[in-house]
DSSP file (Angstrom, degrees, kcal/mol; ACC not computed):
  #  RESIDUE AA STRUCTURE BP1 BP2  ACC     N-H-->O    O-->H-N    N-H-->O    O-->H-N    TCO  KAPPA ALPHA  PHI   PSI    X-CA   Y-CA   Z-CA
    1    1 A M              0   0    0      0, 0.0     2,-0.3     0, 0.0     0, 0.0   0.000 360.0 360.0 360.0 130.2   38.9    5.1   37.4
    2    2 A T        -     0   0    0      1,-0.0     2,-0.3     0, 0.0     0, 0.0  -0.734 360.0-120.1 -97.9 144.9   35.9    3.1   36.6
    3    3 A D        -     0   0    0     -2,-0.3    -1,-0.0     1,-0.0     0, 0.0  -0.634  22.0-129.1 -81.1 136.9   35.5    0.9   33.6
    4    4 A I        -     0   0    0     -2,-0.3     2,-0.1     1,-0.0    -1,-0.0  -0.757  27.5-122.8 -84.9 122.5   32.7    1.7   31.3
    5    5 A P        -     0   0    0      0, 0.0     2,-0.4     0, 0.0    -1,-0.0  -0.436  24.1-146.6 -67.9 137.1   30.7   -1.4   30.6
    6    6 A T        -     0   0    0     -2,-0.1    -3,-0.0     0, 0.0     0, 0.0  -0.837   7.1-133.1-104.6 143.0   30.4   -2.3   27.0
    7    7 A R        -     0   0    0     -2,-0.4     3,-0.1     1,-0.1     2,-0.0  -0.686  29.3-106.0 -90.9 146.6   27.4   -3.9   25.5
    8    8 A P        -     0   0    0      0, 0.0     2,-0.2     0, 0.0    -1,-0.1  -0.308  47.5 -83.9 -68.2 156.4   27.9   -6.8   23.1
    9    9 A F        -     0   0    0      1,-0.1     2,-0.7    65,-0.0     0, 0.0  -0.406  39.9-160.1 -61.7 126.8   27.4   -6.3   19.4
   10   10 A N     >  +     0   0    0     -2,-0.2     4,-1.6     1,-0.2     5,-0.1  -0.806  16.3 172.6-114.7  89.2   23.7   -6.6   18.6
   11   11 A G  H  > S+     0   0    0     -2,-0.7     4,-2.6     1,-0.2     5,-0.2   0.845  75.3  57.5 -66.6 -35.8   23.5   -7.3   14.9
   12   12 A R  H  > S+     0   0    0      1,-0.2     4,-2.5     2,-0.2    -1,-0.2   0.908 106.2  49.4 -64.4 -40.0   19.8   -8.0   14.8
   13   13 A L  H  > S+     0   0    0      1,-0.2     4,-2.4     2,-0.2    -1,-0.2   0.912 112.5  47.9 -64.0 -41.8   19.0   -4.6   16.3
   14   14 A R  H  X S+     0   0    0     -4,-1.6     4,-2.5     2,-0.2    -2,-0.2   0.885 111.3  50.1 -67.7 -38.4   21.2   -2.9   13.8
   15   15 A I  H  X S+     0   0    0     -4,-2.6     4,-2.4     2,-0.2    -2,-0.2   0.922 111.8  48.4 -64.3 -43.4   19.7   -4.9   10.9
   16   16 A R  H  X S+     0   0    0     -4,-2.5     4,-2.6     2,-0.2    -2,-0.2   0.909 110.7  51.1 -63.4 -41.1   16.2   -4.0   12.0
   17   17 A L  H  X S+     0   0    0     -4,-2.4     4,-2.4     1,-0.2    -2,-0.2   0.931 110.9  48.5 -61.2 -45.2   17.2   -0.3   12.4
   18   18 A G  H  X S+     0   0    0     -4,-2.5     4,-2.2     1,-0.2    -2,-0.2   0.891 112.3  48.4 -62.1 -40.0   18.6   -0.3    8.8
   19   19 A L  H  X S+     0   0    0     -4,-2.4     4,-2.4     2,-0.2    -1,-0.2   0.882 110.5  50.7 -69.3 -37.4   15.4   -2.0    7.5
   20   20 A V  H  X S+     0   0    0     -4,-2.6     4,-2.4     2,-0.2    -2,-0.2   0.922 111.4  48.6 -64.8 -42.6   13.1    0.5    9.3
   21   21 A I  H  X S+     0   0    0     -4,-2.4     4,-2.3     1,-0.2    -2,-0.2   0.910 111.3  50.8 -61.8 -41.3   15.2    3.4    7.8
   22   22 A T  H  X S+     0   0    0     -4,-2.2     4,-2.4     2,-0.2    -2,-0.2   0.903 109.9  49.1 -63.6 -41.5   14.9    1.8    4.4
   23   23 A I  H  X S+     0   0    0     -4,-2.4     4,-2.4     2,-0.2    -1,-0.2   0.900 110.3  50.8 -66.1 -40.6   11.1    1.5    4.7
   24   24 A I  H  X S+     0   0    0     -4,-2.4     4,-2.2     1,-0.2    -2,-0.2   0.918 111.3  49.1 -61.7 -42.4   10.8    5.1    5.8
   25   25 A G  H  X S+     0   0    0     -4,-2.3     4,-2.5     1,-0.2    -2,-0.2   0.891 109.3  52.2 -62.5 -40.0   12.9    6.1    2.8
   26   26 A F  H  X S+     0   0    0     -4,-2.4     4,-2.7     2,-0.2    -2,-0.2   0.910 108.4  50.3 -63.7 -41.6   10.7    4.0    0.5
   27   27 A L  H  X S+     0   0    0     -4,-2.4     4,-2.3     2,-0.2    -1,-0.2   0.905 112.2  47.3 -63.7 -40.3    7.6    5.6    1.8
   28   28 A L  H  X S+     0   0    0     -4,-2.2     4,-2.2     2,-0.2    29,-0.2   0.895 110.9  52.6 -65.3 -39.0    9.1    9.1    1.2
   29   29 A F  H  X S+     0   0    0     -4,-2.5     4,-2.8    28,-0.2     5,-0.2   0.934 111.4  45.3 -61.7 -46.1   10.2    8.0   -2.3
   30   30 A V  H  X S+     0   0    0     -4,-2.7     4,-2.9     1,-0.2     7,-0.2   0.893 110.0  55.6 -64.8 -39.2    6.7    6.8   -3.1
   31   31 A L  H  < S+     0   0    0     -4,-2.3    -1,-0.2    -5,-0.2    -2,-0.2   0.897 114.7  39.3 -60.0 -40.3    5.2   10.0   -1.7
   32   32 A G  H  < S+     0   0    0     -4,-2.2    -2,-0.2    21,-0.2    -1,-0.2   0.887 119.3  45.1 -76.2 -39.4    7.4   12.1   -4.0
   33   33 A A  H  < S+     0   0    0     -4,-2.8    -2,-0.2     1,-0.2    -3,-0.2   0.899 135.2   6.5 -73.9 -40.7    7.1    9.9   -7.1
   34   34 A D    ><  +     0   0    0     -4,-2.9     3,-1.8    -5,-0.2     4,-0.3  -0.646  61.0 175.2-145.2  82.6    3.4    9.4   -6.9
   35   35 A P  G > >S+     0   0    0      0, 0.0     5,-2.5     0, 0.0     3,-1.1   0.661  73.3  79.7 -65.8 -13.4    1.6   11.4   -4.2
   36   36 A G  G > 5S+     0   0    0      4,-0.3     3,-1.3     1,-0.3    -5,-0.1   0.752  79.2  69.2 -63.8 -23.3   -1.8   10.1   -5.5
   37   37 A V  G < 5S+     0   0    0     -3,-1.8    -1,-0.3     1,-0.3    -6,-0.1   0.856 108.0  36.7 -61.2 -34.2   -1.1    6.9   -3.6
   38   38 A F  G < 5S-     0   0    0     -3,-1.1    -1,-0.3    -4,-0.3    -2,-0.2   0.164 119.9-109.2-102.5  16.5   -1.6    8.9   -0.4
   39   39 A N  T < 5S+     0   0    0     -3,-1.3    -3,-0.2     1,-0.1    -2,-0.1   0.866  89.3 115.8  56.8  40.7   -4.4   11.1   -1.9
   40   40 A L      < +     0   0    0     -5,-2.5     2,-0.5    -6,-0.1    -4,-0.3   0.183  28.9 132.0-120.5  15.1   -2.1   14.1   -2.0
   41   41 A D        +     0   0    0     -6,-0.3    -7,-0.0     1,-0.2     0, 0.0  -0.583  15.5 156.8 -75.7 119.1   -1.8   14.7   -5.8
   42   42 A R        +     0   0    0     -2,-0.5    -1,-0.2     1,-0.2     3,-0.0   0.427  57.2  45.2-120.1  -3.6   -2.4   18.4   -6.4
   43   43 A S        -     0   0    0      2,-0.1    -1,-0.2     1,-0.1     4,-0.1  -0.995  65.4-137.0-144.6 145.6   -0.8   18.9   -9.8
   44   44 A P  S    S+     0   0    0      0, 0.0     2,-0.2     0, 0.0    -1,-0.1   0.709  89.9  61.8 -75.1 -17.6   -0.6   17.1  -13.1
   45   45 A V  S    S-     0   0    0     -3,-0.0     2,-0.8    72,-0.0    -3,-0.1  -0.685  88.0-115.2-106.4 160.7    3.1   17.7  -13.4
   46   46 A T        -     0   0    0     -2,-0.2    72,-1.5    72,-0.2     2,-0.0  -0.851  46.8-174.3 -94.2 108.3    6.0   16.5  -11.3
   47   47 A G     >  -     0   0    0     -2,-0.8     4,-2.3    70,-0.2     5,-0.2  -0.118  39.6 -78.5 -97.1-169.0    7.5   19.7   -9.8
   48   48 A F  H  > S+     0   0    0     68,-0.2     4,-2.7     1,-0.2     5,-0.2   0.878 124.4  50.9 -61.0 -43.5   10.4   20.7   -7.7
   49   49 A V  H  > S+     0   0    0      2,-0.2     4,-2.4     1,-0.2    -1,-0.2   0.923 111.8  47.1 -65.4 -43.4    8.9   19.6   -4.4
   50   50 A Q  H  > S+     0   0    0      2,-0.2     4,-2.4     1,-0.2     5,-0.2   0.919 113.2  48.9 -63.7 -42.6    8.0   16.2   -5.6
   51   51 A I  H  X S+     0   0    0     -4,-2.3     4,-2.0     1,-0.2    -2,-0.2   0.924 112.1  49.2 -62.3 -43.8   11.4   15.7   -7.2
   52   52 A S  H  X S+     0   0    0     -4,-2.7     4,-2.2     1,-0.2    -1,-0.2   0.893 110.8  50.5 -63.3 -39.5   13.1   16.8   -4.0
   53   53 A V  H  X S+     0   0    0     -4,-2.4     4,-2.5     1,-0.2    -2,-0.2   0.922 111.8  45.6 -68.0 -43.5   11.0   14.5   -1.8
   54   54 A F  H  X S+     0   0    0     -4,-2.4     4,-2.0     1,-0.2    -1,-0.2   0.831 112.9  51.0 -73.5 -26.1   11.6   11.4   -3.9
   55   55 A L  H  X S+     0   0    0     -4,-2.0     4,-2.0    -5,-0.2    -1,-0.2   0.870 110.1  49.9 -71.8 -35.7   15.4   12.2   -4.0
   56   56 A L  H  X S+     0   0    0     -4,-2.2     4,-2.1     2,-0.2    -2,-0.2   0.925 111.2  49.5 -63.6 -43.9   15.4   12.6   -0.2
   57   57 A G  H  X S+     0   0    0     -4,-2.5     4,-2.2   -29,-0.2   -28,-0.2   0.889 109.3  52.0 -60.9 -39.6   13.6    9.2    0.0
   58   58 A L  H  X S+     0   0    0     -4,-2.0     4,-2.2     1,-0.2    -1,-0.2   0.886 108.6  50.6 -65.0 -38.6   16.2    7.6   -2.3
   59   59 A S  H  X S+     0   0    0     -4,-2.0     4,-2.1     2,-0.2    -1,-0.2   0.895 110.3  49.2 -66.4 -38.2   19.0    9.0   -0.1
   60   60 A I  H  X S+     0   0    0     -4,-2.1     4,-2.7     2,-0.2     5,-0.2   0.875 108.9  53.3 -68.4 -36.5   17.4    7.5    3.0
   61   61 A I  H  X S+     0   0    0     -4,-2.2     4,-2.7   -36,-0.2     5,-0.2   0.923 109.1  49.6 -60.7 -43.7   17.0    4.2    1.2
   62   62 A C  H  X S+     0   0    0     -4,-2.2     4,-2.1     2,-0.2    -2,-0.2   0.906 112.4  46.8 -63.0 -41.9   20.7    4.2    0.4
   63   63 A I  H  X S+     0   0    0     -4,-2.1     4,-2.4     2,-0.2    -2,-0.2   0.939 114.8  45.9 -66.1 -46.9   21.6    5.0    4.0
   64   64 A G  H  X S+     0   0    0     -4,-2.7     4,-2.2     1,-0.2    -2,-0.2   0.891 112.9  50.3 -64.0 -40.0   19.3    2.3    5.4
   65   65 A G  H  X S+     0   0    0     -4,-2.7     4,-2.7    -5,-0.2     5,-0.3   0.893 110.6  49.9 -64.9 -39.3   20.5   -0.3    2.9
   66   66 A Y  H  X S+     0   0    0     -4,-2.1     4,-2.7    -5,-0.2     5,-0.2   0.923 110.0  50.0 -65.6 -43.2   24.1    0.5    3.7
   67   67 A I  H  X S+     0   0    0     -4,-2.4     4,-1.5     2,-0.2    -2,-0.2   0.931 114.3  45.8 -59.3 -44.8   23.5    0.1    7.5
   68   68 A T  H  X S+     0   0    0     -4,-2.2     4,-1.0     1,-0.2    -2,-0.2   0.948 117.3  41.0 -65.1 -50.0   21.8   -3.2    6.9
   69   69 A L  H  X S+     0   0    0     -4,-2.7     4,-0.5     1,-0.2    -1,-0.2   0.823 111.7  56.2 -72.6 -30.0   24.3   -4.7    4.5
   70   70 A N  H >< S+     0   0    0     -4,-2.7     3,-0.9    -5,-0.3     5,-0.5   0.853 103.1  56.7 -66.6 -33.5   27.3   -3.3    6.5
   71   71 A T  H >< S+     0   0    0     -4,-1.5     3,-1.5    -5,-0.2    -1,-0.2   0.829  95.4  65.0 -66.8 -31.7   25.9   -5.2    9.5
   72   72 A L  H 3< S+     0   0    0     -4,-1.0    -1,-0.2     1,-0.3    -2,-0.2   0.753  91.6  63.2 -64.8 -22.4   26.0   -8.5    7.7
   73   73 A W  T X< S-     0   0    0     -3,-0.9     3,-1.9    -4,-0.5    -1,-0.3   0.721  94.0-150.8 -74.0 -19.4   29.8   -8.2    7.5
   74   74 A N  T <   -     0   0    0     -3,-1.5    -3,-0.1    -4,-0.4    -2,-0.1   0.849  65.0 -50.9  55.4  42.8   29.8   -8.4   11.3
   75   75 A G  T 3  S+     0   0    0     -5,-0.5    -1,-0.3     1,-0.3     2,-0.1   0.408 104.1 133.6  80.3  -3.2   33.0   -6.4   11.8
   76   76 A K    <   -     0   0    0     -3,-1.9    -1,-0.3     1,-0.1     2,-0.2  -0.399  69.4 -87.8 -76.3 157.7   35.0   -8.4    9.3
   77   77 A Q        -     0   0    0     -3,-0.1    -1,-0.1    -2,-0.1     2,-0.1  -0.459  47.5-123.4 -67.5 133.5   37.2   -6.7    6.8
   78   78 A K        -     0   0    0     -2,-0.2    -1,-0.1     1,-0.1     2,-0.1  -0.415  21.9-115.5 -78.2 153.3   35.2   -6.0    3.6
   79   79 A S     >  -     0   0    0     -2,-0.1     4,-1.8     1,-0.1     5,-0.1  -0.293  28.1-105.7 -78.7 169.5   36.3   -7.2    0.2
   80   80 A I  H  > S+     0   0    0      1,-0.2     4,-2.6     2,-0.2     5,-0.2   0.875 122.3  57.5 -63.4 -36.7   37.3   -5.0   -2.6
   81   81 A A  H  > S+     0   0    0      1,-0.2     4,-2.4     2,-0.2    -1,-0.2   0.891 105.1  50.6 -61.6 -38.7   34.0   -5.8   -4.3
   82   82 A A  H  > S+     0   0    0      2,-0.2     4,-2.2     1,-0.2    -1,-0.2   0.890 109.9  49.8 -67.4 -38.2   32.2   -4.4   -1.2
   83   83 A D  H  X S+     0   0    0     -4,-1.8     4,-1.8     2,-0.2    -2,-0.2   0.910 112.0  47.8 -65.2 -40.8   34.2   -1.2   -1.3
   84   84 A I  H  X S+     0   0    0     -4,-2.6     4,-2.3     1,-0.2    -2,-0.2   0.897 109.1  55.6 -64.1 -39.0   33.4   -0.8   -5.0
   85   85 A G  H  X S+     0   0    0     -4,-2.4     4,-2.2     2,-0.2    -2,-0.2   0.903 105.5  50.6 -60.2 -42.7   29.8   -1.5   -4.1
   86   86 A L  H  X S+     0   0    0     -4,-2.2     4,-2.0     1,-0.2    -1,-0.2   0.913 111.6  47.9 -62.5 -41.3   29.7    1.3   -1.6
   87   87 A R  H  X S+     0   0    0     -4,-1.8     4,-2.7     1,-0.2    -1,-0.2   0.855 109.6  53.1 -68.3 -33.6   31.2    3.7   -4.1
   88   88 A L  H  X S+     0   0    0     -4,-2.3     4,-2.9     2,-0.2    -1,-0.2   0.883 106.5  52.9 -67.6 -37.2   28.7    2.6   -6.7
   89   89 A V  H  X S+     0   0    0     -4,-2.2     4,-1.9     2,-0.2    -2,-0.2   0.940 113.2  43.8 -61.1 -46.2   25.8    3.3   -4.3
   90   90 A A  H  X S+     0   0    0     -4,-2.0     4,-2.0     2,-0.2    -2,-0.2   0.910 115.1  48.2 -65.9 -41.9   27.1    6.8   -3.8
   91   91 A T  H  X S+     0   0    0     -4,-2.7     4,-2.4     1,-0.2    -2,-0.2   0.903 109.8  52.6 -65.5 -41.3   27.8    7.3   -7.5
   92   92 A G  H  X S+     0   0    0     -4,-2.9     4,-2.5     1,-0.2    -1,-0.2   0.880 108.7  50.5 -61.5 -38.3   24.3    6.0   -8.4
   93   93 A Y  H  X S+     0   0    0     -4,-1.9     4,-3.0     2,-0.2    -1,-0.2   0.909 109.2  50.6 -67.3 -39.6   22.8    8.5   -6.0
   94   94 A V  H  X S+     0   0    0     -4,-2.0     4,-2.8     2,-0.2     5,-0.3   0.911 110.9  49.4 -63.2 -40.9   24.8   11.4   -7.6
   95   95 A I  H  X S+     0   0    0     -4,-2.4     4,-2.3     2,-0.2    -2,-0.2   0.939 114.3  44.8 -61.4 -47.2   23.6   10.3  -11.0
   96   96 A A  H  X S+     0   0    0     -4,-2.5     4,-2.7     2,-0.2    -2,-0.2   0.901 114.1  50.1 -64.2 -40.9   20.0   10.2   -9.9
   97   97 A F  H  X S+     0   0    0     -4,-3.0     4,-2.2     2,-0.2    -2,-0.2   0.940 113.6  43.5 -64.5 -48.6   20.3   13.5   -8.0
   98   98 A L  H  < S+     0   0    0     -4,-2.8    -1,-0.2     1,-0.2    -2,-0.2   0.869 116.4  48.1 -67.5 -35.2   21.8   15.4  -10.9
   99   99 A S  H >< S+     0   0    0     -4,-2.3     3,-1.1    -5,-0.3     4,-0.2   0.916 112.6  48.3 -69.3 -42.1   19.3   13.8  -13.4
  100  100 A G  H 3< S+     0   0    0     -4,-2.7     3,-0.3     1,-0.2    -2,-0.2   0.878 119.9  36.6 -66.2 -37.9   16.4   14.6  -11.1
  101  101 A L  T 3X S+     0   0    0     -4,-2.2     4,-2.0    -5,-0.2    -1,-0.2   0.028  78.6 119.9-104.4  27.2   17.3   18.2  -10.6
  102  102 A A  T <4>S+     0   0    0     -3,-1.1     5,-3.1     1,-0.2     6,-1.3   0.872  75.0  53.1 -60.4 -38.0   18.7   18.9  -14.0
  103  103 A D  T >45S+     0   0    0     -3,-0.3     9,-0.8     4,-0.3     3,-0.7   0.887 108.2  50.4 -64.6 -37.9   16.2   21.7  -14.6
  104  104 A I  T 345S+     0   0    0      1,-0.2    -1,-0.2    -3,-0.2    -2,-0.2   0.876 111.4  47.9 -67.7 -37.4   17.2   23.4  -11.4
  105  105 A F  T 3<5S-     0   0    0     -4,-2.0    -1,-0.2    -7,-0.2    -2,-0.2   0.483 119.5-110.6 -82.6  -2.0   20.9   23.2  -12.4
  106  106 A G  T < 5S+     0   0    0     -3,-0.7    -3,-0.2    -4,-0.5    -2,-0.1   0.653  93.7 104.5  84.0  16.7   20.1   24.6  -15.9
  107  107 A L      < +     0   0    0     -5,-3.1    -4,-0.3    -6,-0.2    -5,-0.1   0.556  61.6  80.5-103.5 -11.2   20.9   21.3  -17.6
  108  108 A G  S    S-     0   0    0     -6,-1.3    10,-0.1    -7,-0.1    -9,-0.0  -0.090  93.3 -96.7 -91.4-172.0   17.4   20.1  -18.4
  109  109 A S  S    S+     0   0    0      1,-0.3    -1,-0.1     8,-0.2    -6,-0.0   0.584 119.3  46.6 -82.6 -10.8   14.8   20.9  -21.0
  110  110 A H  S    S-     0   0    0      7,-0.2    -1,-0.3     4,-0.1     7,-0.1  -0.548  79.7-180.0-126.8  66.9   13.0   23.4  -18.7
  111  111 A P    >   -     0   0    0      0, 0.0     3,-1.8     0, 0.0    -7,-0.1  -0.237  38.7 -51.7 -67.6 159.3   15.8   25.6  -17.2
  112  112 A L  T 3  S+     0   0    0     -9,-0.8     3,-0.1     1,-0.3    -8,-0.0  -0.348 120.6  40.6 -60.4 144.7   14.9   28.4  -14.8
  113  113 A P  T 3  S+     0   0    0      0, 0.0    -1,-0.3     0, 0.0    -3,-0.0  -0.960 105.9  80.8 -89.3   5.5   13.0   30.7  -14.9
  114  114 A D  S <  S-     0   0    0     -3,-1.8    -4,-0.1     1,-0.1     3,-0.0  -0.304 100.6 -88.8 -65.3 159.5   10.6   28.2  -16.5
  115  115 A L        -     0   0    0     -3,-0.1     2,-0.1     1,-0.1    -1,-0.1  -0.556  47.2-115.6 -69.2 128.4    8.7   25.9  -14.2
  116  116 A P        -     0   0    0      0, 0.0     2,-0.4     0, 0.0   -68,-0.2  -0.439  36.6-173.2 -66.4 137.5   10.8   22.8  -13.6
  117  117 A D        -     0   0    0     -2,-0.1     2,-1.0    -7,-0.1    -8,-0.2  -0.998  28.7-121.7-135.2 136.0    9.2   19.7  -15.0
  118  118 A F        -     0   0    0    -72,-1.5   -72,-0.2    -2,-0.4   -18,-0.1  -0.660  43.0-171.0 -80.5 102.9   10.3   16.1  -14.6
  119  119 A G     >  -     0   0    0     -2,-1.0     4,-2.0     1,-0.1     5,-0.1  -0.255  36.9 -96.2 -93.2 178.6   10.7   15.0  -18.2
  120  120 A P  H  > S+     0   0    0      0, 0.0     4,-2.0     0, 0.0     5,-0.1   0.842 121.5  52.4 -66.2 -34.7   11.3   11.6  -19.8
  121  121 A L  H  > S+     0   0    0      2,-0.2     4,-2.2     1,-0.2     5,-0.1   0.891 109.6  49.7 -68.8 -37.1   15.1   12.1  -20.1
  122  122 A Q  H  > S+     0   0    0      2,-0.2     4,-2.6     1,-0.2    -1,-0.2   0.899 108.6  53.3 -65.5 -39.1   15.3   12.9  -16.4
  123  123 A A  H  X S+     0   0    0     -4,-2.0     4,-2.3     1,-0.2    -2,-0.2   0.907 108.4  49.5 -62.1 -41.0   13.3    9.8  -15.6
  124  124 A V  H  X S+     0   0    0     -4,-2.0     4,-2.3     2,-0.2    -1,-0.2   0.911 110.7  50.7 -63.8 -41.6   15.8    7.7  -17.6
  125  125 A G  H  X S+     0   0    0     -4,-2.2     4,-2.2     2,-0.2    -2,-0.2   0.904 110.6  48.1 -62.4 -42.1   18.7    9.3  -15.8
  126  126 A V  H  X S+     0   0    0     -4,-2.6     4,-2.4     2,-0.2    -1,-0.2   0.900 111.5  50.7 -65.7 -39.6   17.1    8.6  -12.4
  127  127 A M  H  X S+     0   0    0     -4,-2.3     4,-2.1     2,-0.2    -2,-0.2   0.879 108.9  51.0 -66.5 -36.6   16.4    5.0  -13.4
  128  128 A I  H  X S+     0   0    0     -4,-2.3     4,-2.2     2,-0.2    -1,-0.2   0.926 110.4  50.0 -63.6 -43.4   20.1    4.6  -14.5
  129  129 A G  H  X S+     0   0    0     -4,-2.2     4,-2.2     1,-0.2    -2,-0.2   0.900 109.9  50.3 -60.3 -41.1   21.2    6.0  -11.2
  130  130 A Q  H  X S+     0   0    0     -4,-2.4     4,-2.3     2,-0.2    -1,-0.2   0.866 108.5  53.0 -66.2 -35.3   18.9    3.5   -9.4
  131  131 A G  H  X S+     0   0    0     -4,-2.1     4,-2.2     2,-0.2    -2,-0.2   0.904 108.8  48.8 -64.8 -40.9   20.3    0.7  -11.4
  132  132 A V  H  X S+     0   0    0     -4,-2.2     4,-2.2     2,-0.2    -2,-0.2   0.893 110.6  51.6 -65.0 -39.1   23.8    1.7  -10.4
  133  133 A I  H  X S+     0   0    0     -4,-2.2     4,-2.4     2,-0.2    -2,-0.2   0.917 108.9  50.9 -61.8 -42.9   22.7    1.8   -6.8
  134  134 A A  H  X S+     0   0    0     -4,-2.3     4,-2.2     2,-0.2    -2,-0.2   0.903 109.5  49.3 -63.3 -41.9   21.2   -1.7   -7.1
  135  135 A V  H  X S+     0   0    0     -4,-2.2     4,-1.9     1,-0.2    -1,-0.2   0.904 110.4  52.3 -63.9 -39.7   24.4   -3.1   -8.5
  136  136 A G  H  X S+     0   0    0     -4,-2.2     4,-1.2     1,-0.2    -2,-0.2   0.905 108.6  49.3 -61.8 -41.9   26.3   -1.4   -5.6
  137  137 A F  H  X S+     0   0    0     -4,-2.4     4,-0.7     1,-0.2     3,-0.3   0.889 108.3  54.1 -65.5 -37.7   24.0   -3.1   -3.1
  138  138 A L  H >< S+     0   0    0     -4,-2.2     3,-0.7     1,-0.2    -1,-0.2   0.882 108.2  49.6 -63.2 -36.6   24.5   -6.4   -4.7
  139  139 A L  H 3< S+     0   0    0     -4,-1.9    -1,-0.2     1,-0.2    -2,-0.2   0.742 103.6  61.2 -73.4 -21.9   28.3   -6.0   -4.4
  140  140 A L  H 3< S+     0   0    0     -4,-1.2    -1,-0.2    -3,-0.3    -2,-0.2   0.650  78.4 103.6 -77.8 -14.9   27.9   -5.1   -0.7
  141  141 A I  S << S-     0   0    0     -4,-0.7   -71,-0.1    -3,-0.7     3,-0.1  -0.531  78.7-121.5 -69.8 126.2   26.3   -8.5    0.1
  142  142 A P        -     0   0    0      0, 0.0     2,-0.3     0, 0.0    -1,-0.1  -0.381  28.7-104.4 -68.8 146.4   29.0  -10.6    1.8
  143  143 A P        -     0   0    0      0, 0.0     2,-0.5     0, 0.0     0, 0.0  -0.521  32.0-134.6 -71.2 134.0   29.8  -13.9    0.2
  144  144 A W        -     0   0    0     -2,-0.3     2,-0.4    -3,-0.1    -3,-0.0  -0.776  22.8-167.3 -91.2 129.6   28.3  -16.9    2.0
  145  145 A R        -     0   0    0     -2,-0.5     2,-0.4     2,-0.0     0, 0.0  -0.931  19.7-126.9-119.2 140.1   30.7  -19.8    2.5
  146  146 A K              0   0    0     -2,-0.4    -2,-0.0     1,-0.1     0, 0.0  -0.676 360.0 360.0 -81.5 135.7   29.8  -23.3    3.6
  147  147 A R              0   0    0     -2,-0.4    -1,-0.1     0, 0.0    -2,-0.0   0.386 360.0 360.0-117.6 360.0   31.8  -24.4    6.6
């Protein structure tokens, strides 16, 4: 039986991968939120496709941020605050997702069969979800100790 060689942990590569994923998510988020930045604005309202694209971008941002911040722990056991932070990131995304697609689920001001439109209450809900995600990411940062 031959031993499979293992490569040493490469934290920098993993951090770079997480940051690249986060940047890709940010670009998708901007594309969905304001397609005029990329000269792709075709409608005066924010419709289902735009909402779906910026929610997809937000999910990719959450995944990339988690990969990056998880790497900073370097295999050490995470604190309770970090575990709560991960759950807050997931909860914030669920809040943003349900708020963004409220019209599709029949909870918004333009339920189906009307055309879904991203209204001001939905925008507030998505911003609250993003705030919860930000607090979760802050809790995921490992405490720095002087040695």
